[in-house]
N, C-alpha and C positions, 0 to 999 in steps of 0.2 A: 767697856769692852763687853761687858755679861749682856749688855742690851743686843750689840751686833751677834753673839753667838745665839740669843733665842730669837733673832730675826731669821738666823739660817737654820736653827734647829728649832722647828716647830711642831705641834701637832699633826697638821695637816700635811707638811711636807714627809716626814716620816711615814704618815699613813700612804701618801702615795708611793714612796720609795719601796713599803714592803708591800703594797699592791702588786707592783710591778717586777720584785724580786718574785713572790708567788705566782705569778702569769709566767714567767720565763722560767719556772724550777730551778731558780738561780742557788737557792740555799742548798737544795739536796744535791746538786753538782760541786757546790764547794765542800761539804760535809764528806762526799765520797774521795774527794780531791786530798782532803786534809787528813782521812783515815787512812789512805795507802799512804801519803807522806810518812804519817805516824810508825804504822807498820814496819816500813822501809827503815826509818831511822831505829825505831827500836831493835829490830832483828836485823840490823846490817851485816854483823859478823855472820850470823846464820846464812844468810842470803850471798853473800859472796863467796862462803865455802862452797854452798850449791852452784852456785855460778862455776866456780874453778873447777868442780868435780866433774860436771855436766854438760856445759856449754863451751869452754875453752877447747876440750879435745877434740870436739866436731870442728871449731874454727881454725884449730892445727893444721888440718889438712888443706885448707886455702891456700892455692899458689896463683900468684898474680902473673899474667904473660900479655903479649899483646894483644889478643883476642879479647880477653876480659877487660882491658883497658877499653879497648875499641866499643865493644859491649857496654859497659858501663857509660862513657860518653854518649853512644846513642839514649840510654836510658834516661840520663841528665837532660837530652835534647827535650825527647818526650814529653818528660816531667815537667820543663819549663814551658813547653807547650800548652800542656793539660793546666796547670796553672795560672796560666796568662788567659786562657779561656773561660778557665771558672771566675776568674775575678771578673772580665768583662760582661759575663752574664749574672754575675752576682749571685752565685750559686751558694745555697746553703747547707753546709755540713751538718751531719748528725751532730749532737753534741757531746755523745760520747766517744766518736770519733777524736774531735778536738781534744777531749780531757786527755785521749791515749796518745795523740801526738806531742801535745805539749809534755806528758810525762815522760815518754819514751825520749823526746831531746832534753830534757832536766838531766835525767840520769845519765844518758850516755855522754853528755857535754861535762856532767861530773866528773867522771871517772877518766875522761880524755884527759883532762885538765890536770888531773891528780898525778898522771905518769905512771900508774901502778902497771901497766900492759904496755907491750910493744904493738904497734899498728902498722900493718902493711900498706904502704904507701902506693898511691894512683898514679899521680902526677906531682913530680917535685917533692914537696913537703907535704902534699894534699895527701890525708887517707882517705879510705874506702868510707871509713866509719865518720870520717868528717862530712863526707857525700851524703850519708843516712842524717846525720844531725842538722845539715844544713837545709836537707829535704823536708824534714819533719818540722823545724821551726817554720818554714816559707810557707808550709802548708796550714799550720797553727795561725799564724799571722793573716793569710790570706781569709781563711775562715773567720777570724774576728773582723777583718776591715768588712768582710762584705755582710757581717752581721749588722755593723753599725753603719753602714751605707743603706742597708733596708730600714733599719730605725729611723735614720735620718730623714730618706723618701719618704717614708710612711708620716712621719712627722708634719713634713714640708704638703703633703698631698691632704693631709688633715686641713691644714692650714687654708692652703688652694680650694678644698672642698668647702670650707666654711665660707671664704672669701668669694666664690663664686656663687655660695648660694644666697649670697647678702648681695650681689651686685647683679647677678643675671638670670637666675632662676629660684623660685619658691621650692623648698623641699616639702612633700607631706609629713615630715616626722612630727613627733608629738614634742613639745616643750620642753627643756629640761631645767631650766628657773625661773623665778619669778620675773626676771629683766625682760624674759618674752611674752610675759602674760597680757594679752590686750584686752582681756575680759574682766580684769579686776577680780581675780577669784582667789588672790593669797590669803586673803581672811578666812575666807570657807575651808579652805585647806587647813591653815593653822586650827582652825577651831575641830577640824575632824581629826587632825593629827593628835592634838590634845586629848580628845574623846578616846582615841585608840591608847593613847599612854596610861591613861586612866582605867582601862579596863582590868578585870579580875582575872588573876595570874591564874586561879586555880579551876578557870573555865575554858572551854572552846569557844570562840567566837565568829562568828560569820557574817561580815558587814558588806552591804551592796552600794554599789555606786550606779545611778542609772541615769542616761541620758539618750536621746535620739542619735543615731550614726553621725560622724562627723560632728559632733559637738564639742570633743576634746576631752574625753573619758579618760584615755592614757595619760595626757598632759595634765589632767587633774590629779592622776596618781603621781606623776612625778612631782608635781608641786606638794603633793603631802610627805612624800620622802624627803625633801628638802628638810623636813622639820622631824624626821626621824633620826634618832642618833645610833649609831652602830654602837655604842657601849651600851643602850638599852634594847636593841631589836637586832635580830639575826633577820634579814632581809632574805628571801627566796623567790625568784620571779619564775613561775610555771606558765608555760604557753602549751596547754593541750594541743593545740593545731599541730604542733611539732613532732607529736607521737606518731609512731608507725601506723597505729590504727586505734580505733577506740579501744579496742580489747587491751592494749598496752598503757592505756593511760594511767590506770591505778599504779601499775607496776613503775613507771618512768616517773610519777609522783613521789612514791615512796623510795626510790631510788634517789631522788634528788634530797630527800629528808635525810637518808642516810649519810649521804655527803656532808650535811650540818652537824649531825649528832657525833660524827665518828671524829671531829676535830676536840669535842668535850668528852666521851665515853667511848673507849675501844670495844665495849661489849657490843654497842649497837648493832654494828654493822651485822654480825650474826643474828641478833635478835630481831633486827628488821627483815632479814631474810626468812627466817623462820615464819614469822609475820605474813611475809607474802606468800610463802607457802600455804600456811594455814588458808589464805582466801583462795588458795590455787590460782594465783598469779604466775608462780614460778615452780620448778621442780629441783630441791637441792639435795636430794638426795645422793648419796655416794655412789660408787662404782659397787661394790659389794651388794648395795640394799638394791640398786635397780636390777643386777643380774638374777638377784633370788628374789624378786619381783616383791621386794620387801615394802609396805607403806607405814610412814611414821604417822601417828596421831600426836597433833599438837593441839594443846589448849589455847584457842585463840585468844578469849579472855584475859588468859593469865599473861600471853605475850603483850597484848594491847596493854594491860596494867604495867607492865614491865617498861614498854615505851613511855609512858606517861609518866612513869615516875623519872625516866630520864630527863624528857622536857622540864618536869616540875622542877628539877636539881639545877638547870641551867638559869645562870643569875640576869638573864635577858629573855624577852619575849620574842615567840619565832613569827614572823608576818611573812604570810605566804600571799603575793600578787599574783591574781589570775585575770588576765585581760584577754581581750578578744573573745570573752565568753559567748559573744551574741553571733560570732560567725563560726560557729561548730555546727555540727549535723544533730538531730536529733540523739542519737545513740551516744555521741560525744558528750553531750550538755548532762543525760542522765547519767553517764561513768563518773563526772566530775560532782553531780550532786550527791551521788554514792559517799564519794572523798569525805565532801563536806559535812554531810550528814552523820555519816557513820565511820567508815572504814580507816580515815583520816582525823577523826575528831579526837585529839589529844592534847592533853593538858597545856595551857600557857602558850596556845597557838590561836592565831586570829590570821582569817582568811579574810582578803579583801578584793573582792571580784566586782569588776566594772561591765557593763553591757547595758542594751536597749532591750528593756522589758516587752517592746512590741515585737522586735524581731525574734527574742526568745520563743516568745509564747506562739509565734507563728511557725519556726521551726518547730516546736513540741506538737503542733497541730491540736485538732478540734477534742480531742479525746483527753487531752490535759487542760484542758480551758474551763472555766467556771465564770458566771455573771457578776459574782463578788468580789473575785481575786485571780492573783495570776498562779498559776501552779508552783513557780519557784519562789514564790513568797514566803511559803512555810519554811523553806531553809536557810534563811538569812535573819540574823537577829535584831540585825537594824539596816534600814534601808536610808540613804541618802540621795535625794536627787539634785544632779548639778544645777542650781539656780539658774535660769535664764537671763539674757540680756539685750537691752533694747538693740534694735537692727542697726541703730546708727554707729555701734561698735565695729559692726562688719564693714560697712559702707565707708566709714572713714579709713577703715584698713586696706580696704581695694584703691581708695582715692590716692594714700601716702604711698602704698607699694607700686602702682601703676604711674605716679609722678616720679618716683625714686628710680625704677627701672629703666622708665623710658628718657630719663634725665630732662623730662620735659621743660620747655620755655612759659614764659608765665601765658601766653596765648593758650596752650595746650593743656597747661594748669587749671586754666579758667575752664575751657570747656568741659575736662574730664569731672571736673567738682560740680558744674550744673549740671551735667546730664546726671551724675548720679544723685544729684538732690533731687532733680526735678523728675526723676524716673524711678523714686526710692522704691513704691510699690511694685514695678515689675523687678527690680533687684533682688528684694526680698523673696518674691515668689520663684525666680530663677536661680538665686544663688543664696539657699538659705542659711547655709553653713559656713565655718571657716575654711573648712576643707573642700567645699565648692570654691570657696574665694579664692583658694590658692589656687586650685586647678584654673580657674578660670582666668586668673590674672596669669599664669603662665602661658596660657594659649593666647589670651590676648596681645602679650609682648612680644612673643614670638612672630604672628600673624603681624603685628602693626608695623613692625621695623620693616618690613619688605615693602609696605604700599604707603610710611610714612610721608605726609604731605600732601598727598593724591587722593585721600579719602577725607571726609568729615567725620571726625571723631565721634560724635553724637551718634552718626548712623552706623558709625564701624562698631562700635561698642553696642548699639542694639542687636546690629547682625551677630555679632560673636557671642551673645547671649542665648540667639535661637541655636547657634552651632553647638554651643554647650551642653543645651538642657534637651534640645529634639534635633538631634544629627539628620533624622530622615527629612523632616520638614524642611530644615536648612539645603538638605538637597534638591528638596523640591523648588525651594525659593529659586535657587540656582538656575533650575531647569526651565525659570519662567512660570510655573504652573499657576502661580498666584496673581500675576500680572500679565498686562496686554497693552496693544494700542488701543486709540482712539480715533474716530475720524477726525479728519483734519480740519474740517471745515468747524468743528467747535473744542479740539485741543491742540497742543503743541505735538508736532508730528516726529521731535527725538525725546520724548517723555514717555517712561512707562506708568501706567495707570493700575489700581487694583480691579481685577476683574469683579464684575456684578455678581458672579455665581459663587464665591467663596462662601462656605459653610458657616454658621454663625457659631458654630461650635469648634472651629479651627482653633486649637490651643494659641497659636501665635497671632491669632487676628489684632489684638490690641496693638501689638508692634508694627505689624504691617500696617496699619491705617495711621501711624507715626511716622514710618519710612515714605510710604506712599498715599500722601494726602490727596483727599478727591478733589476738592477747591485748591487746584495747585497755584497758587499766585507768584511762587518761586520760578516757574517754568520760564521765564523771561532770563534768569539768572541761574540754571541749573548746573553750573560748572562743578565738576567732582561729586554731585551728589548721587546717592544710589539712584536714583529714578530719572537719572541721565542715560540715555542709553551707551552711550560713549564710556561712561564711567561705570556702568552697572557691574562688569565683570571684575572690576577692583576690587572689590568687597568681597570676592570669593576665593580667586586663584593665588592670592599673597604674590602675586607679580604684577608688575606696570607694563601692559603691551602698548600704549600709546606712546607716540615717538619722543615726547619729553617729559623728564622728570622735576617734579616741583624743585628738588635740590638744584639741579643744573641751573633751572630759570632763576632762583634765588641767589644762585653764585654772583649772576652779573651786576648785583647791586655793590659788590665790593671788587670787582676788576678794572682793571684801567679801560680806559674809553676806548682805547684802538681794538682792544681785546673785545670789548662791547658790540663793536662794530662788527667786527670780523666773523663774530658767533652769530650775530644776527642775520647778517649775509649768507651764511649757511642755511640757518633755519630756513629763512625764506623761498628756499628753492624746492622745498618739501610742502606740499599742501597739508600734510598733517602735520608737521613740524610748525608751520604758521598758524593753524588752527589753533592747536596747544597752546601757543606762546600768547596768541591773542585772548584766548580764554582766560590765561593766567592774569593776564593784565588788567583784564576787565572785571576780575574778580576781585580785585585789590581796592580795599577799602582806603580811600585818602585821608581820612581821619587816623591810621594808625601808622603812621610813617614818622621815622626821625629827620630832621633837616638834612640830612645827608641822604639818607635813602629816598626822599619826596623829591628832591632835584634829580636823582638818578631815574627814578620812576617816569618823571615827566622827558627826560632825555632819551629813553629808552622808547615811550609813546611816540615821542614826534620822529625818530630815527623809522620806527616801524611804518608810521604812516607815510612817512615818503617812499618806503620801499613796496608797501601794499595800500596805496591810496584808496582803491576801490573796494576796500575790505571795512570790517568793523574798526579797525584799526584809525579809519578816517574820524568816526565817531568818538573815539578815545581820545583823539588829539582835540576834538571841539570841547571834549571834556575839561581837559587840562588847560586851555585858554578863555573859558567861559567865565566870566566877571561874579556870576552869583555862585558858581563853584568853587573859585579861589577864596570866596570871601571869610576873611580870617586868617586864612594860611599865612598871610604875610607875618601876622604876630606868633602863630602856634611855630612855624617853622622858620621864623626869623629873616621873611623872603623879601628881598628887595624886587618889587614886579618887574621895575624897569629892567634891571639885570636878567630877571627870569624872562622877559620877552625877548631882549637882545638874543640869549642864548637859544631859545626856540628857533627864532630867526636864522641865527648863524647855524644852526643843523639843518633847518629846511634849505635855505640857500644852497648850501654845499652837499647834501644829499638827495635833495629832490631834482634828480637829473633832468627829467623829462617834466617838471613843474604841475604834475597832475595835481599835488596836493594844493598847492597854493593857488592855482588857477579853479579848482573847484571851490575853493573858498570866495575867491575873488566873483565867481560866478553867483555864487550863492546869495553874497553881499548885493549884487545888481539884479539879480530876479527877487530879493527880498525874501528869501528864505532863511537867510540871518540879520540880524538887527548889529550894526557896528557897534553902538552903544553898549551892547550886550557881552561884546567879546574882547579880550585883551589885546590883540592883535588885530589892528585895523586894516581898511583896505588902501590907506595910503601908506602901510608899511609894506605891502607887496607887490601892488601893481606896479610901479615904478620900474621896479627890478624884473616883473614878468613882460612888461612891453618891451623892455632893452633886449631881455633875453630872446623874446620871439623875433625881433626884427634882427639881430645877429645870428640866428640859427636858418632863417629863410635865406642867409646869404652864404650859408655852408652847403655844399652840395653833397655830402656826406649825410646830411641828416634825413630822418625816416620821413618820406610826404606822409603816410598815415598819421603819426606823430604830430606832426605840424598841421595837418588841417584839424585834428581834433581838439588841439590847443587853439587855434583860430576860433573855434565855436563856442571857445571859454573867454576869449578875450570881448567881453561885453561892454559897450561905452554906457547903455542905457535900457530900459525898456518902457515901452507903454504899459502903465498899468492896467487900462481898460482892454487893449485887446492884447495884453501880454507878448506883444511883436519886439523883437531883440534886435537892437543896432549894435554892429561890433564896433571896434574901436577905429578909428579911420587909418590911423597911421599903420596898425596891423594888416588891415585891408589892401593898403597900397604896397606894402610890402610881400603879401603874398600874391597879391596880383603880378607883380614884376617878376616873381619867381615861376608861376604857371605860363607865362608870356615865354619866358625864356626856355622853359622844359614843360610843355603841356602833357605829356605822355600819362602820367601818374591822375591829373584832374579827370581829362578826358576818359579813361580806362574806368575809373570808378564814378562817373559823373550820374550815370543812369542805374539804378538799384530797386530793390523791392521797397514797396513806402510804409511795409509794416510786419511785425513779427506775427505770423499766423501758424497754427496747427495743420490748417487744410492748404496744402498749397495753389488751390484753385481759387481762394477766397483771399484777394490780397490788391495791390495796386502797384503800377510802375509809377516812379518818382525819379525826383533829382537830386543833385546837392542843393541843399535850400538856399544858400547864400550867394547864389550866383549874380543876382540883381546887385546886392550891393558890392560886391567885389568888381562888377564890370559896368555898372552906372544905370544902364538901361538895354533895352532888348534890341536894337538895333546893333550896339557895338557886339554885344555877345554874340549875336547872330553872324556878325562878320567875323568874329573871332573862331567859332565852330565853321563856318566854310573855309577859311585858310586852314584849320586843322584837316579837314576832310580832303582839300587840294593836295594836302601834304602826308596823306595817307596815316596819320595818326592811328594807332591800334585803339578798336572801338570807334572811332569817327564815323563809320556809320551809323553803327546803332545812335551814337548821341543825334548826328543830325536827322534821322527817322524820328526819332523821340520829341526832338524839338517842333516838327513838323505838327505831331500829335499833341504836344503839350500845346503850342499855340491855337491848335484848333478845339482845345479844351480851357481856353481861357487860362491858360498857365496852372493848370491844377493836376495832380495825379491821376492817371486813367485807371479807373477801378475795374476789377473783373469779379465775376460769382460766377463759378460753375461753368467757364469756358476754357477748362484745360489749363494744366499747371502754367503759373505766370512766369516762374521762372525760365522755362522753356521758351516764351515768347521773346524775354530778354536775350536769350542764349541765340534765338534763331534772327536777331537784330530787328525786330519789331516789322520783318518784312513784309508779312502779312496784313498787319494793323495798317502799314503805310496804303498796300494795296487797296484796302478798305476805304482808306481815307482819299485816295485819289477818286473813287467812284462817287463817294461823297462830294468831292467839289465837283465833279462833272455833273451831279444831279444839281448841284447848287448852281451850275452855269444856265442848266435848261430851265431850272423853276424860276430864275432870276430873268427870262427872256419873257415870261407871262406877265403880262403888264396886270397892275392892280386896277384899272380904270378900263373897262371893256364896255361901256356903255354902246361905242358904235360897232365892236365887234357882232360879225353875224351869227345866228345860230349854231351854224356848222363850225366856226372859229370857237364859240364857247364850248361845244361838246367836244373838239380836238383838245382844247385846253383840259378841259374836265379830265378826259382820259390819260391825258400825260402826267397830270400832279397826283392821279390814282396808281398809276404805273410805276412813278416816281417813290410814292408812298410805300407802294409793297415792296419796292426793292431796298428801301431803307429799314424796313423791317426785317429784310434777311440779312442785312448787313451783321449786326450784333456787335458793333463797335459804340459803345456808351459813352460817347463825348459829346461836348456841348455843342459842336457843330451839327451832330446829329438830330439833338432835341431842337436846335434852332431851325433847322430845314424843315421837320417835322410841324413846327407851330407856323412856319411859313404857309407850307403846303394846306394845312388845315384851313388858315386864315382864307386863301384863296378859293380854297373848295367851298368856303361858307358864302364868299362874295357871288360865286359862280350860281350855286343853289339859289339865291336871294331873284336871280334874273330867271330862273326857270318857272 
């Protein structure tokens, strides 16, 4: 039983209760209430007699009527509304008013229940006094309820604040206990606390704790206070910065001291006031003295000795904590030093001051500076410099807090730890103190949450280091003042590179070299890196403006397959979305999946390749079917390769509507760009399906002609390795020829085309569909087909027929043009002018053919005639400008015959 009592009644709890009561002046109000109650109880008879003689005669004139009742009702309604409003807003009543309400309600209720007086009724048995009693009681209860609600809320807010500080953001408050001490300074604090306890009570002591800004001086003070007992010390925290001006610092300090001494000696209050007056800090003359302009002369030394005796009589030391000393102005520092050295140098007093020596010396200026020592050193009996700690304490703190606040996964933890470890010298330069670390962590966490997954953690950490330490240079980097493009011939066009003209003294240059390496071998996979032009802004704007977020793409790994396909179908409609999704899949390392996610990754790649077969998704698909790439995954991911292959084939056969993906693979097998023995999916797995689908499609009138023709070009049966000539599959050719013969419109309309892609419209050739000979067998058959189309007036058949004449005359080779006008215009004009020139050539050919090669029997006149004819024809050919085989052949024939004629001359 005693153990339970001692558990609930212990010194710590009693101390906290006493402190709470003092804070809210509870004891004073209780004493006032008990004093009033005591007086009323003692002088009850006299009080009642006074009440009967003075108050009752006045109340006797009160007469109740309908108007009084109505007004009382209105007052009650207003009072109820006012009470409800105050409860809602948690209105805080003055404590004196609450005490008065409680007192009045108790007294009235006491005499109402005794029945010593007759009361005027308001409604039924309810009297007017009852209304007053109820009103007073309700107001008092509302005041008490509001007070407890505020206390309860403040406690919850405090807990919430602590929770928030632990879970979302780091505060820059000093630590309050050794539990928060990450620098292991507890032992040092204990040593100094013991030193303070052992100081001579007969003297004044001034101790200095020195350390640079942001290294935890206030925290160290708090650690010392943990080992300072209230039984042995009266602790006073004095912050000079809170004073109105430097002129009131001494007054404020001595006033604080008066509050301490007044608890132990009632005379000290007046003595300290006189002492402050002697120092001309205050004017405590009376009204008469001020009126007569009379000045009192104090003995400052006598008053100071009196105060010293008061301090000496205390059974505990007085510990004065002066913090933020290094944040004061020069005048403020000098005022504090006056206190420590003279005006407040009382017996049994210990000044404990924390400051940065460099900063204080800087504030004082050169006039207070010496080569051998600091000016402030002479004012302190003992100086303790907070021991420094290895930077690993701070770097470990940054790692732990970042991982905790971000709820980092294993990959993110690894990236954070490696970055801080590998860049420790940079972090030590940019984040030298724990204060810097806390502020950097808060900044990084808030920024990173907006772009998580869309930036490289290593690079984002470095960028945020620049933002924290050099905000102007950070803005300059965002404006791309340090980076630029390089020539496309030598570098990737989508990569930012460091400019060569950057000053070597630029403070952030080491980080810039890490972010934008000169020899950028990673340019081929720049996805999400800061040097990638599309990702660069993500490191600065804290928003992702690209089309897709990483979290959205990651979510596909856990969705149902139907949801995956519908999502990808939406994304492929946008070029930006498609690019982002391909970039994301391309960036994934196949070594870091689980069994389930690897399977889903392969499914998504296969489906995307079906939708975008002419993009990088095709190469991603080749990667997931490469035997070399899949090596070891059967064991690592418990992968059944046959089931894996069948699943991919199932996706391709059901999703590759135009069969572009698998026909591309078949084409590359037949052209030897891919080796079947190196791939999981063989040609035999896809070709039968391709051929069957193609033949079926040629029979459908709804099928797109362009798709069918392009499909046909990939239906390769074999290739001559020496000439690399392609031979299409006979079955597919026959099916396509049948379709063309039934409906030749598309084939004829698209038969003639430009021979190549050229930036110069006058530098090109006129060509035709390349596999016409394999489709139709030979030239006569195809010419008959073209003739029928011309007779049937098929669109563009005149163009095709004209081209065919030129094509035959050019030995079935494309007709080339150089600087003879736009080639497409010639096609648009149905090659009419070219055919006219061809007819002239044919006419010349007829005339040249009539000149015999053997002219031995010809007369000189005939020979001259032949020669002139040949020269005229040659000149005419030179003016035609139609460079086809017939032209060259005619010129060679003419030259040959001219040579024969010249031999006879």
